[in-house]
Every structure is written in C-alpha cells, then in structure tokens.
DOKEVEX-995889 format. One record per atom (N, C-alpha, C): atom name; residue number from 1; x, y, z. Coordinates in steps of 0.05 Angstrom, whole numbers, plus 5000, padded with zeros to 4 digits. Example, Ala and Ser with C-alpha at 12.3 -4.5 7.8 and 13.67 -1.06 7.14 Angstrom:
% residues 2
{"N" 1 {5264 4886 5156}}
{"CA" 1 {5246 4910 5156}}
{"C" 1 {5264 4934 5156}}
{"N" 2 {5257 4955 5142}}
{"CA" 2 {5273 4979 5143}}
{"C" 2 {5258 5001 5157}}
END
This chain:
% residues 134
{"N" 1 {6956 3267 0502}}
{"CA" 1 {6937 3286 0511}}
{"C" 1 {6949 3305 0532}}
{"N" 2 {6938 3329 0533}}
{"CA" 2 {6948 3349 0552}}
{"C" 2 {6935 3346 0579}}
{"N" 3 {6948 3357 0599}}
{"CA" 3 {6936 3355 0626}}
{"C" 3 {6909 3370 0628}}
{"N" 4 {6893 3363 0648}}
{"CA" 4 {6866 3374 0651}}
{"C" 4 {6866 3404 0654}}
{"N" 5 {6886 3415 0668}}
{"CA" 5 {6887 3444 0672}}
{"C" 5 {6890 3458 0645}}
{"N" 6 {6905 3447 0627}}
{"CA" 6 {6908 3459 0601}}
{"C" 6 {6883 3455 0584}}
{"N" 7 {6870 3432 0587}}
{"CA" 7 {6846 3427 0571}}
{"C" 7 {6824 3446 0578}}
{"N" 8 {6822 3455 0602}}
{"CA" 8 {6801 3473 0610}}
{"C" 8 {6804 3500 0595}}
{"N" 9 {6827 3508 0592}}
{"CA" 9 {6832 3533 0578}}
{"C" 9 {6822 3532 0549}}
{"N" 10 {6822 3509 0538}}
{"CA" 10 {6814 3506 0510}}
{"C" 10 {6785 3498 0506}}
{"N" 11 {6770 3498 0528}}
{"CA" 11 {6741 3490 0526}}
{"C" 11 {6726 3513 0511}}
{"N" 12 {6709 3505 0492}}
{"CA" 12 {6694 3525 0477}}
{"C" 12 {6676 3541 0496}}
{"N" 13 {6668 3566 0488}}
{"CA" 13 {6652 3583 0505}}
{"C" 13 {6625 3571 0514}}
{"N" 14 {6611 3555 0498}}
{"CA" 14 {6586 3543 0506}}
{"C" 14 {6591 3523 0529}}
{"N" 15 {6612 3508 0525}}
{"CA" 15 {6618 3488 0546}}
{"C" 15 {6628 3502 0571}}
{"N" 16 {6641 3525 0568}}
{"CA" 16 {6650 3540 0591}}
{"C" 16 {6626 3548 0609}}
{"N" 17 {6605 3555 0595}}
{"CA" 17 {6581 3563 0610}}
{"C" 17 {6570 3540 0627}}
{"N" 18 {6571 3516 0614}}
{"CA" 18 {6562 3493 0629}}
{"C" 18 {6580 3488 0653}}
{"N" 19 {6605 3492 0647}}
{"CA" 19 {6625 3488 0669}}
{"C" 19 {6620 3508 0691}}
{"N" 20 {6614 3533 0683}}
{"CA" 20 {6608 3554 0703}}
{"C" 20 {6583 3546 0719}}
{"N" 21 {6563 3536 0705}}
{"CA" 21 {6538 3528 0718}}
{"C" 21 {6543 3505 0737}}
{"N" 22 {6560 3487 0729}}
{"CA" 22 {6567 3464 0746}}
{"C" 22 {6582 3474 0770}}
{"N" 23 {6601 3492 0765}}
{"CA" 23 {6617 3501 0787}}
{"C" 23 {6600 3517 0807}}
{"N" 24 {6579 3531 0796}}
{"CA" 24 {6561 3545 0814}}
{"C" 24 {6547 3525 0832}}
{"N" 25 {6537 3504 0820}}
{"CA" 25 {6523 3484 0837}}
{"C" 25 {6543 3472 0856}}
{"N" 26 {6568 3469 0848}}
{"CA" 26 {6589 3459 0867}}
{"C" 26 {6593 3479 0889}}
{"N" 27 {6594 3505 0881}}
{"CA" 27 {6597 3526 0902}}
{"C" 27 {6573 3525 0921}}
{"N" 28 {6549 3521 0910}}
{"CA" 28 {6526 3519 0927}}
{"C" 28 {6528 3495 0946}}
{"N" 29 {6537 3472 0935}}
{"CA" 29 {6541 3449 0952}}
{"C" 29 {6561 3454 0974}}
{"N" 30 {6583 3467 0966}}
{"CA" 30 {6604 3473 0986}}
{"C" 30 {6592 3491 1008}}
{"N" 31 {6577 3512 0999}}
{"CA" 31 {6564 3530 1018}}
{"C" 31 {6545 3515 1036}}
{"N" 32 {6529 3498 1024}}
{"CA" 32 {6510 3482 1040}}
{"C" 32 {6525 3465 1061}}
{"N" 33 {6546 3452 1051}}
{"CA" 33 {6562 3436 1070}}
{"C" 33 {6573 3453 1092}}
{"N" 34 {6584 3476 1085}}
{"CA" 34 {6595 3494 1105}}
{"C" 34 {6573 3503 1125}}
{"N" 35 {6550 3510 1114}}
{"CA" 35 {6528 3518 1131}}
{"C" 35 {6520 3495 1150}}
{"N" 36 {6518 3471 1139}}
{"CA" 36 {6511 3448 1156}}
{"C" 36 {6532 3443 1177}}
{"N" 37 {6558 3446 1170}}
{"CA" 37 {6579 3443 1190}}
{"C" 37 {6576 3464 1211}}
{"N" 38 {6571 3489 1203}}
{"CA" 38 {6567 3511 1222}}
{"C" 38 {6544 3505 1241}}
{"N" 39 {6521 3495 1229}}
{"CA" 39 {6498 3489 1245}}
{"C" 39 {6505 3467 1265}}
{"N" 40 {6519 3446 1255}}
{"CA" 40 {6527 3424 1273}}
{"C" 40 {6545 3434 1296}}
{"N" 41 {6564 3452 1288}}
{"CA" 41 {6581 3463 1309}}
{"C" 41 {6565 3479 1329}}
{"N" 42 {6545 3495 1319}}
{"CA" 42 {6528 3511 1337}}
{"C" 42 {6512 3492 1355}}
{"N" 43 {6501 3471 1344}}
{"CA" 43 {6486 3452 1360}}
{"C" 43 {6504 3439 1381}}
{"N" 44 {6528 3431 1373}}
{"CA" 44 {6547 3420 1392}}
{"C" 44 {6553 3439 1415}}
{"N" 45 {6558 3465 1407}}
{"CA" 45 {6563 3485 1427}}
{"C" 45 {6539 3488 1446}}
{"N" 46 {6515 3489 1434}}
{"CA" 46 {6491 3491 1451}}
{"C" 46 {6489 3468 1470}}
{"N" 47 {6494 3443 1460}}
{"CA" 47 {6493 3420 1476}}
{"C" 47 {6513 3421 1499}}
{"N" 48 {6537 3430 1492}}
{"CA" 48 {6558 3433 1512}}
{"C" 48 {6550 3453 1533}}
{"N" 49 {6538 3476 1524}}
{"CA" 49 {6529 3496 1543}}
{"C" 49 {6507 3485 1561}}
{"N" 50 {6488 3470 1549}}
{"CA" 50 {6467 3457 1565}}
{"C" 50 {6479 3438 1586}}
{"N" 51 {6498 3422 1577}}
{"CA" 51 {6511 3403 1595}}
{"C" 51 {6525 3418 1618}}
{"N" 52 {6539 3440 1611}}
{"CA" 52 {6552 3456 1632}}
{"C" 52 {6532 3467 1651}}
{"N" 53 {6510 3477 1641}}
{"CA" 53 {6489 3489 1658}}
{"C" 53 {6478 3467 1676}}
{"N" 54 {6473 3443 1665}}
{"CA" 54 {6463 3421 1682}}
{"C" 54 {6483 3414 1704}}
{"N" 55 {6509 3413 1696}}
{"CA" 55 {6529 3407 1716}}
{"C" 55 {6530 3428 1738}}
{"N" 56 {6528 3453 1730}}
{"CA" 56 {6527 3475 1749}}
{"C" 56 {6503 3473 1768}}
{"N" 57 {6480 3466 1756}}
{"CA" 57 {6456 3463 1773}}
{"C" 57 {6460 3440 1792}}
{"N" 58 {6471 3418 1782}}
{"CA" 58 {6476 3395 1800}}
{"C" 58 {6495 3403 1823}}
{"N" 59 {6516 3417 1816}}
{"CA" 59 {6535 3426 1836}}
{"C" 59 {6521 3444 1857}}
{"N" 60 {6505 3462 1847}}
{"CA" 60 {6490 3480 1865}}
{"C" 60 {6472 3464 1884}}
{"N" 61 {6458 3444 1872}}
{"CA" 61 {6440 3427 1888}}
{"C" 61 {6456 3412 1910}}
{"N" 62 {6479 3401 1901}}
{"CA" 62 {6496 3387 1920}}
{"C" 62 {6505 3406 1943}}
{"N" 63 {6514 3430 1935}}
{"CA" 63 {6522 3449 1955}}
{"C" 63 {6500 3456 1974}}
{"N" 64 {6476 3460 1964}}
{"CA" 64 {6453 3465 1981}}
{"C" 64 {6447 3442 2000}}
{"N" 65 {6449 3418 1989}}
{"CA" 65 {6444 3395 2006}}
{"C" 65 {6465 3393 2028}}
{"N" 66 {6490 3398 2021}}
{"CA" 66 {6512 3398 2041}}
{"C" 66 {6507 3419 2062}}
{"N" 67 {6499 3443 2053}}
{"CA" 67 {6493 3464 2072}}
{"C" 67 {6471 3456 2091}}
{"N" 68 {6450 3444 2080}}
{"CA" 68 {6427 3436 2097}}
{"C" 68 {6436 3415 2117}}
{"N" 69 {6453 3396 2108}}
{"CA" 69 {6463 3375 2126}}
{"C" 69 {6479 3388 2148}}
{"N" 70 {6496 3407 2141}}
{"CA" 70 {6513 3420 2161}}
{"C" 70 {6495 3435 2181}}
{"N" 71 {6475 3449 2171}}
{"CA" 71 {6457 3463 2189}}
{"C" 71 {6443 3444 2208}}
{"N" 72 {6434 3421 2197}}
{"CA" 72 {6421 3401 2214}}
{"C" 72 {6440 3391 2235}}
{"N" 73 {6465 3385 2227}}
{"CA" 73 {6485 3376 2246}}
{"C" 73 {6490 3396 2268}}
{"N" 74 {6492 3421 2260}}
{"CA" 74 {6496 3443 2279}}
{"C" 74 {6473 3445 2299}}
{"N" 75 {6449 3443 2288}}
{"CA" 75 {6425 3444 2306}}
{"C" 75 {6425 3420 2325}}
{"N" 76 {6432 3397 2315}}
{"CA" 76 {6433 3373 2333}}
{"C" 76 {6454 3377 2355}}
{"N" 77 {6477 3388 2347}}
{"CA" 77 {6498 3393 2366}}
{"C" 77 {6489 3413 2387}}
{"N" 78 {6476 3434 2378}}
{"CA" 78 {6466 3454 2397}}
{"C" 78 {6446 3441 2416}}
{"N" 79 {6428 3425 2405}}
{"CA" 79 {6408 3412 2422}}
{"C" 79 {6422 3394 2443}}
{"N" 80 {6442 3379 2434}}
{"CA" 80 {6456 3361 2452}}
{"C" 80 {6470 3378 2474}}
{"N" 81 {6482 3400 2466}}
{"CA" 81 {6496 3417 2485}}
{"C" 81 {6476 3428 2506}}
{"N" 82 {6453 3436 2496}}
{"CA" 82 {6432 3447 2514}}
{"C" 82 {6423 3425 2534}}
{"N" 83 {6419 3401 2523}}
{"CA" 83 {6411 3379 2540}}
{"C" 83 {6432 3373 2561}}
{"N" 84 {6457 3373 2553}}
{"CA" 84 {6479 3368 2572}}
{"C" 84 {6479 3390 2593}}
{"N" 85 {6476 3415 2585}}
{"CA" 85 {6476 3437 2604}}
{"C" 85 {6453 3433 2624}}
{"N" 86 {6429 3426 2613}}
{"CA" 86 {6406 3422 2631}}
{"C" 86 {6412 3399 2651}}
{"N" 87 {6424 3378 2641}}
{"CA" 87 {6430 3355 2658}}
{"C" 87 {6450 3364 2680}}
{"N" 88 {6470 3379 2672}}
{"CA" 88 {6490 3389 2691}}
{"C" 88 {6477 3407 2712}}
{"N" 89 {6459 3424 2703}}
{"CA" 89 {6445 3442 2722}}
{"C" 89 {6428 3426 2741}}
{"N" 90 {6415 3406 2731}}
{"CA" 90 {6398 3389 2748}}
{"C" 90 {6416 3374 2768}}
{"N" 91 {6438 3364 2759}}
{"CA" 91 {6457 3350 2777}}
{"C" 91 {6467 3369 2799}}
{"N" 92 {6473 3393 2791}}
{"CA" 92 {6482 3414 2810}}
{"C" 92 {6460 3419 2831}}
{"N" 93 {6436 3421 2822}}
{"CA" 93 {6413 3425 2841}}
{"C" 93 {6412 3402 2861}}
{"N" 94 {6415 3378 2851}}
{"CA" 94 {6414 3355 2869}}
{"C" 94 {6436 3356 2890}}
{"N" 95 {6460 3363 2881}}
{"CA" 95 {6482 3366 2900}}
{"C" 95 {6476 3386 2921}}
{"N" 96 {6466 3409 2913}}
{"CA" 96 {6459 3430 2932}}
{"C" 96 {6439 3420 2952}}
{"N" 97 {6418 3406 2943}}
{"CA" 97 {6397 3396 2961}}
{"C" 97 {6410 3377 2981}}
{"N" 98 {6427 3359 2971}}
{"CA" 98 {6440 3340 2989}}
{"C" 98 {6456 3354 3010}}
{"N" 99 {6472 3374 3001}}
{"CA" 99 {6488 3390 3020}}
{"C" 99 {6470 3402 3042}}
{"N" 100 {6448 3415 3033}}
{"CA" 100 {6430 3428 3052}}
{"C" 100 {6419 3408 3072}}
{"N" 101 {6410 3385 3061}}
{"CA" 101 {6400 3364 3079}}
{"C" 101 {6420 3355 3099}}
{"N" 102 {6444 3350 3089}}
{"CA" 102 {6466 3342 3108}}
{"C" 102 {6471 3363 3129}}
{"N" 103 {6473 3388 3121}}
{"CA" 103 {6477 3409 3140}}
{"C" 103 {6455 3410 3161}}
{"N" 104 {6430 3408 3151}}
{"CA" 104 {6407 3409 3169}}
{"C" 104 {6409 3386 3189}}
{"N" 105 {6414 3362 3178}}
{"CA" 105 {6416 3339 3196}}
{"C" 105 {6438 3343 3217}}
{"N" 106 {6461 3352 3208}}
{"CA" 106 {6483 3357 3226}}
{"C" 106 {6475 3377 3248}}
{"N" 107 {6463 3399 3238}}
{"CA" 107 {6455 3420 3258}}
{"C" 107 {6435 3408 3278}}
{"N" 108 {6415 3394 3267}}
{"CA" 108 {6395 3382 3285}}
{"C" 108 {6408 3363 3305}}
{"N" 109 {6425 3346 3294}}
{"CA" 109 {6439 3327 3310}}
{"C" 109 {6455 3341 3332}}
{"N" 110 {6470 3361 3323}}
{"CA" 110 {6487 3376 3342}}
{"C" 110 {6469 3390 3363}}
{"N" 111 {6448 3402 3354}}
{"CA" 111 {6429 3415 3372}}
{"C" 111 {6418 3395 3392}}
{"N" 112 {6410 3372 3382}}
{"CA" 112 {6398 3351 3398}}
{"C" 112 {6419 3342 3419}}
{"N" 113 {6443 3338 3409}}
{"CA" 113 {6465 3329 3427}}
{"C" 113 {6470 3349 3448}}
{"N" 114 {6471 3374 3440}}
{"CA" 114 {6475 3396 3459}}
{"C" 114 {6453 3397 3480}}
{"N" 115 {6428 3395 3470}}
{"CA" 115 {6405 3395 3488}}
{"C" 115 {6407 3372 3507}}
{"N" 116 {6414 3349 3497}}
{"CA" 116 {6416 3325 3513}}
{"C" 116 {6437 3329 3535}}
{"N" 117 {6460 3340 3526}}
{"CA" 117 {6482 3345 3544}}
{"C" 117 {6474 3364 3566}}
{"N" 118 {6460 3385 3557}}
{"CA" 118 {6450 3405 3576}}
{"C" 118 {6431 3392 3596}}
{"N" 119 {6413 3376 3586}}
{"CA" 119 {6394 3362 3603}}
{"C" 119 {6408 3344 3623}}
{"N" 120 {6428 3330 3613}}
{"CA" 120 {6443 3312 3629}}
{"C" 120 {6458 3328 3651}}
{"N" 121 {6469 3350 3643}}
{"CA" 121 {6484 3367 3662}}
{"C" 121 {6464 3377 3684}}
{"N" 122 {6441 3385 3675}}
{"CA" 122 {6421 3396 3693}}
{"C" 122 {6412 3374 3712}}
{"N" 123 {6409 3350 3702}}
{"CA" 123 {6401 3327 3718}}
{"C" 123 {6422 3321 3739}}
{"N" 124 {6447 3321 3730}}
{"CA" 124 {6470 3316 3747}}
{"C" 124 {6471 3337 3770}}
{"N" 125 {6467 3362 3762}}
{"CA" 125 {6468 3384 3781}}
{"C" 125 {6446 3380 3801}}
{"N" 126 {6423 3373 3792}}
{"CA" 126 {6400 3369 3809}}
{"C" 126 {6405 3346 3829}}
{"N" 127 {6417 3325 3818}}
{"CA" 127 {6423 3302 3835}}
{"C" 127 {6444 3309 3856}}
{"N" 128 {6464 3324 3848}}
{"CA" 128 {6484 3333 3867}}
{"C" 128 {6472 3351 3889}}
{"N" 129 {6454 3368 3881}}
{"CA" 129 {6441 3386 3899}}
{"C" 129 {6425 3369 3920}}
{"N" 130 {6411 3349 3911}}
{"CA" 130 {6396 3332 3929}}
{"C" 130 {6414 3318 3949}}
{"N" 131 {6435 3307 3939}}
{"CA" 131 {6454 3293 3956}}
{"C" 131 {6465 3312 3977}}
{"N" 132 {6471 3336 3968}}
{"CA" 132 {6482 3356 3986}}
{"C" 132 {6462 3363 4008}}
{"N" 133 {6437 3364 4001}}
{"CA" 133 {6416 3371 4021}}
{"C" 133 {6413 3349 4041}}
{"N" 134 {6417 3325 4035}}
{"CA" 134 {6414 3303 4054}}
{"C" 134 {6435 3303 4073}}
END
C-alpha cells in the first residue's frame, strides 16, 4: 500500500468533500481550542493584574500605617521634650527662689548683725561716757 499522503490525492471527489467537511470541523475545533487558550491566558493576565493591584494596595496600607506610627512617635517625642522643658523651667524657678531667699536671709542677718554691732558700740560709748563723768 502507498503512504497516506499519496492516498489522499487519489480520494474520489465525493469523499474529498467529506474530508473537507471533516477538516472544517477540525479547523473549528482548533479555533475553539485557540480561543479557549486565549481566554485562559486573558483570565490569567487579569488574575495577575488583580494580584498586583492587591499587593500594591497592601503596600500602600503598610506605608500609611508606618507613616502614622512615625507621626505618633514624633508627637510623643515632642510631648516628652515639652515636658522636659517645663520641668527644667520649674527647676530653674526653684533655684531662683532659693537664691533670693538666701540673699534675703544674708542681708537680714548682716543688717541685724550691723544693727547689733551699732547698738553695742553705742552702749559701750554710753558706758564710757558715764565712767568719764564720775
């Protein structure tokens, strides 16, 4: 027998039509398969795009959360700094008060001492004067 490729050439015209009809349906099947493959590829591409979008959204959310955390930390730091400044100011006020009090005490003490000394001197002078008169 001859090979199949040679046999086709010798197929009678009626059979050729059947062969053409069959090949048409084969062509249709091939087209359908190609269409299905294209649809599957499109679906896969859409799924990949959706996944990428979801990943981007997640990344954006994470970035927003990080920014919020950073802002909160900055606010906390600012508050702490303000508290420290207030404490330092309060401490400085206390120091000033103490200094003023000490100065006042010293002045009063000095004044009192001076007054006492003056009084003593006056008393001594008076005593001397009395002795001199006698």
